VEXTI-425825 format. One record per residue (C-alpha): x, y, z. Coordinates in steps of 0.001 Angstrom, whole numbers, plus 500000, padded with zeros to 6 digits. Layout:
XYZ ...
//
This chain:
473057444967540024 474411443391536901 477840444827537529 477880443652541157 476830440154540209 479364440049537486 482086441003539918 481037438380542440 480905435729539776 484348436482538475 485770436774541945 485054433070542506 486802432105539289 490446431831538508 492647434828539386 493526435379535765 490009436332534795 489725438684537753 492953440388536787 491765440701533166 488627442527534269 490698444753536512 492869445748533587 489811446528531469 488377448692534231 491718450468534589 491761451263530872 488223452546531118 489162454854534006 492207456121532117 490010456836529126 487586458841531285 490510460705532820 491901461575529391 488527462916528215 488185464977531389 491640466496530965 490904467322527329 487656469120528253 489412470939531073 492192472062528725 489650473386526224 487933475261529033 491227476919530046 491978477776526422 488596479485526063 489204481538529210 492627482557527910 491145483607524570 488557485794526288 491248487420528406 493319488161525329 490376489594523421 489491491860526329 493036493087526738 494019493687523149 495493497020522180 493003498958520081 495481499619517306 495397497745514063 497310496259511214 495759496401507764 496903492856507156 494286491556509564 491530493016507434 491441490157504945 487728490168504526 486530486620505120 482947486164506302 483277484645509752 480810481795510205 481059481498514011 482759478152513416 485843478359515563 486873474728515345 489795475621513117 491201477799515908 491199475020518537 494435473473519681 494057470018518166 492669471211514855 495684473498514499 498014470605515258 496516468342512629 495427471015510165 498537470770508008 498280466990507880 494621467190506898 495422469690504145 498199467428502882 495907464383502889 493205466363501130 495633467452498416 496874463875497982 493299462653497714 492537465189494984 495688464205493121 494817460503493386 491352461178491988 492912462969489049 495286460072488494 492447457516488563 490759459283485699 493662458480483390 493423455325481339 496992454089481139 499543453310483809 502110455469482013 499876458520482327 499368457773486001 503114457630486669 503682460822484699 500994462754486541 502244461485489900 505721462788489163 504368466156488052 502117466506491095 504973465609493455 507175468153491759 504517470830492137 503963469924495787 507680470216496553 507885473484494682 504915474947496536 506236473793499909 509537475557499270 507800478740498206 504698479033500317 504160482658499449 503664481999495765 506094484258494040 504298483935490727 502748487347490356 504273490545488993 507454490642486959 510776491292488636 513744493086487220 516141490321488257 514548487661486094 512087488510483364 510622485017483578 509976485285487309 507518487600488961 507795489755492091 507044488041495416 503484488002496709 502690490465499443 501567488440502420 501683489238506086 504667487772507882 503229488030511371 505331490939512593 504234492472515875 504891495842517399 507880494475519315 509542493474516046 509818496896514497 512968497447512530 514490499621515263 512788498832518589 515430500754520553 513959504094519534 511639505378522244 509052507773520816 507385508480524146 508428512104524146 508437512580520407 506384515322518789 504937512946516206 503139510598518555 499851511511516851 500740508775514364 499476505501515788 501937502669516146 500353499564514753 499900496500516897 499149493185515271 496534491754517602 493463489582517116 489997491040516649 487287490913519302 486752487171518734 490496486545519086 490604485700515389 493580486725513334 491997486809509899 495209486273507944 496834483832510325 496579480977507835 497252483027504746 500073480756503594 497631477868503398 495428479682500900 495559477916497564 497044480535495224 494995481543492246 495602484058489503 493099486805488764 492346488135485306 494032491385486321 497201489519487199 497156487607483911 496784490839481978 499643492564483798 501925489575483348 501134489410479645 502124493077479278 505615492265480575 505815495321482849 507653495896486091 505023496793488683 505813498675491879 505716496988495254 507462497601498561 510303495187497860 511178496821494548 510895500255496154 513495499333498775 515825497823496184 515528500961494086 516350503258497008 519470501219497796 521029502515494592 520552506177495589 521751506164499203 524708508361500072 526667510428502598 526216514185502626 529830514382503800 531327513109500541 528572513891498022 529657516457495461 528391517934492202 530917519795490052 533337519510492966 531015521356495371 530235519425498559 526641519208499804 527422521269502916 528746524065500710 525671524388498507 523856527713498622 520258526860499400 517283529083498608 514310528347500832 511000527294499252 508094528006501571 506354524901502889 502611525519502713 500947524500505975 504233523905507792 503371522264511104 505864520026512850 503132518645515106 501026517470512153 503747515693510231 504666518594507925 508036519304509472 509988519002506235 511854521826504531 512304522481500805 515092524307499020 516396525194495600 520109525056494830 522036526014491703 525383524266491305 527543526234488853 529583524380486290 533276525058485914 532771526353482391 531635529722481113 528366528423479684 525666528679482382 523499526181480501 525537523431482124 524655524639485620 522561522123487549 519460523266489412 518411520976492250 515272520501494308 516076519527497886 513697518202500509 514932517753504082 513036515265506246 513725515117510011 515260511787510977 512692511028513678 509820511529511228 511553509393508618 512164506554511088 508598506502512362 507161506420508884 509606503801507656 508856501451510555 505123501723509908 505546501247506177 507946498334506595 505638496538509008 502727496824506567 504804496087503480 504411499582502104 500637499889502539 500396502112505603 497958504971504970 498684508405506408 496401511391506557 499431513653506225 502445513380503955 504251510093503588 507853511032502848 509113507462502847 506646506575500117 507668509669498168 511335508662498224 510500505056497291 508345506166494368 510905508647493032 513675506040493212 511519503403491514 510336505727488740 513822507111488112 515175503592487697 512358501858485806 510125504591484346 512196507711483609 510167510658482392 507261510400484847 508880512193487789 511881514533488073 515118512580488158 516257511531491623 519989512070492225 520585511005495821 519027510192499186 521531511532501694 522218510981505365 522966514502506643 523584514979510394 523997518524511606 527296517538513218 529651516656510360 532045514875512744 529432512132512938 530879510749509698 534346510021511041 533546506506512221 531173505534509415 532313503799506267 530586504963503109 530476501463501641 529112500101504928 526180502490505026 525163503251501492 524332499886500000 521383498877502126 518375500833503393 518342498702506566 521908499688507466 521109503277506505 518153503320508894 520090501521511615 522603504368511732 519781506922511773 518271505084514708 521564505215516610 521599508967516046 518139509288517557 519136507265520604 522013509678521175 519750512710520627 521684513789517556 519908515922514987 519931515548511256 517919514934508111 517267512494505353 517788514656502276 516151513923498946 518140515529496130 516341515586492787 516099517488489549 514502520943489678 512212520521486706 510566523426484872 507589525160486470 504374523849487881 501412524267485534 499822527036487567 502969529189487497 503627528287483873 500237529642482777 499939532495485266 500843535945484024 500614537919487249 498298537774490229 495136535957489164 495626536708485475 496567533795483238 498101533759479805 495683533549476924 496797530400475125 495163528801472106 492747525899472330 495252523727470503 497867524413473165 495347523623475889 494504520374474132 498176519489473945 498626520087477677 495515518010478436 496725515190476242 500124515162477954 498439515076481367 496380512034480418 499411510212479022 501451511056482125 498866509691484580 498394506657482345 502125505916482502 502090506282486285 499268503749486565 501120501407484220 503981501399486726 501623500179489469 501244503463491354 498496505953492118 499169509614492914 496111510830494901 497170514487494788 496961515452491117 496690519215490621 498267522024488541 500754522595491382 501922518974491199 502342518772487426 505517520305486060 506019521668482539 509466521891481010 510746522565477539 508615521481474556 505677520844476902 507441517831478426 505757517116481743 506505515464485042 504494514589488133 505840515604491537 504924515340495234 504218511628495690 503679511921499446 500104510630499207 500888507971496636 499880504327497162 500472501066495328 497858500491492654 497683496732493182 497631494464496207 496983490906497333 495656492076500701 491933492190500111 489837494516502213 486260493344501876 486082490289499652 485515486713500629 488134484145499592 491229485903498233 491296485591494484 494683486874493413 495719490395492535 493223493247492828 493186497036492658 494266498620495941 491454500210497940 491844502747500712 489795503714503757 491785506920504364 489709509658502655 492279512445503119 493422512824499525 494359515752497312 493348519371497595 489751520360498502 488687521248494955 490094517967493645 488628515556496176 486144513125494609 482648512883496114 483209509350497449 486085510598499643 484151513628500889 481126511479501732 483289508916503533 485065511574505588 481722513078506642 480411509637507575 483459508900509724 483204512311511379 479502511870512183 480221508475513730 483147509927515718 485520507514514002 489037508889513945 490704505786512557 488693503742510072 491076500790510334 490425500386514042 486693500636513505 486641498146510628 488675495459512319 485620494045514099 483042494460511330 482500491042509804 479784491797507272 481401492213503869 478722494479502433 479035496805505412 482807496943505027 482543497993501388 480990501281502451 484284502414503969 486615501804501022 487242503554497730 489212502741494603 492465504744494415 492617504410490630 489215506110490323 490388508978492543 493215509838490144 490782509831487226 488420512240488976 491277514625489802 492364514524486183 488827515483485124 488901518539487408 492269519496485889 490706519504482413 487893521779483642 490382524180485195 492707524580482243 489932525185479723 488532528194481556 491017528844484399 488227528343486906 486261525589488585 482588524709488185 482185524039491918 484285524615495017 483937521145496445 482263517931495290 480052517968498377 476587516595497691 475165518278500824 476836521694501026 478032522859497600 475057524246495643 476744524012492253 477725520397492749 474255519545494091 472756521029490926 475240519094488795 474373515850490560 470611516393490331 470918516829486570 472638513469486100 476056515139486054 475306516952482828 477899519674482249 475511521650480023 473659522994483062 476505525473483676 476446528669481565 480245528648481206 480212525239479519 477597526039476874 480216526837474245 482689524143475207 483427521466472584 481132518462472947 484125516125472758 485742517875475711 482573517633477788 482308513945476934 485896513271478056 485394515224481295 482143513368482036 483907510042481559 486434511084484194 483959512542486710 481094510045486849 481988507168489168 480168504514487143 482093505360483975 485528505993485461 485546502571487110 485876500895483718 487491503763481837 490706502887480017 493256505658479531 494113504360476076 490568505234474958 491127508845476012 494644509017474613 493424507785471221 490357510035471169 490228511808467763 489555515199469387 493179515405470522 494518514750467032 492380517256465130 493634520846464765 491072523602464888 
//
């Protein structure tokens, strides 16, 4: 009634007042219309989100597993909050800076701090990914770029032309970067995370070491790329080498073990055969190489494979040869070798062999045309593996002195320590993968299960806090006797739950404590394998077949007795110092904090008996 009366009253007044009320009512209607449209738009957005979450491809990218606890607060994912989010962050930063400035007593200090803060803001805006982490070879004062997800999707693979529909390696899942069940991309705002430096990162930077990452691996490989057509040693072309086949254990092209291995001796032109070069050659089918490289490139070198990762092996060998010689056999070349040699006629050597991307582009063109060929890793054929070195014949081993055994053990520990110092884990340490040359000089080989040792891509921690040790949810590591109990237990758990890909399963688990159950520390795995190696070499046998806490009776007994090695009759006469060192490497609680330098400097290795 009040509104009606008001209208009647104004209607009898001057026209100006009536028009003024009309304009006010029009504004009010427009306001209501705007609110209605906004609510309707939000409703449509919610429907779209649900459709996307229902239709997502159930394949996963590790990058989306940044383990933030999701608080069911989805305001930050709405349209308008995303539009103004950057402005709010900027205002918040300016507010913090102003508060800092107000605390200063003099105007001069205020001006100085303002200039510094502006400089920092400009610097951070130009380099959102915070390149202040691990040291780079190009500039000793700068550090290698931070590994953050760049939002690649499956349609942006390096070589999308290659159709793998009919390929024999389709058992390897192509990764699709899609949201989780709540349509939340957990690393979508990763560039807005305020960078912070962990204690681990500070320590590594202070040690002034070059630490492996995917970028450095690619740069290292660039220096070893070559054509098989014009690659020669002592004037003998690659295609003219006489290759002796080395049997590939478990060869199965359908399970990713389709590579071939060879030995080649290139004679020198002189009379002295000591100058002859013996080579180890590994041929990797081009289609397998391309699939693995695309997966690795999309995940910045952190793709985990149950089988052998040949791309990682080549990257590691190139990196170690360049920056840490003496850990692995020397890498000579990574060759492009098509079966049809005429393929080289239209390819310039300088065009192809300076960049891994160009190298792979040409390989991709070969696949499109159904041409066959290999990526060939040519490296030094170094000594003998430890098992063959110590084996006399059959199952009989040479009887070597305890001092010689101690020397071999000590060299093993130093070798694995150096590998970890380079920022790499091995995950397949065994006598077969440790090589012994002259004067007991040793090398590690077969890096096909290797992973980076450090990462910024956290798996199950809230609020990223700088560099951390890489953790894996792929329990297929090493040989059965060398698998640590945490990997065996995890594999059984996944099998019982009918989980064939832990990454897919974990993408929608939001509870951090639950997620931790599916990850293990790769550094600890190498330490356990090293402990088993020490057991083996001391007595040429193992104390248990498998570190299975449910099936292996010897290991169950060992575990029930607090992992005391004295429960085994064969260890009764072993040196106490040796048993102490082995225990430090086997028990999970101790190997987590175990430093290799403590083992290397242990007095037992320096005393002669």
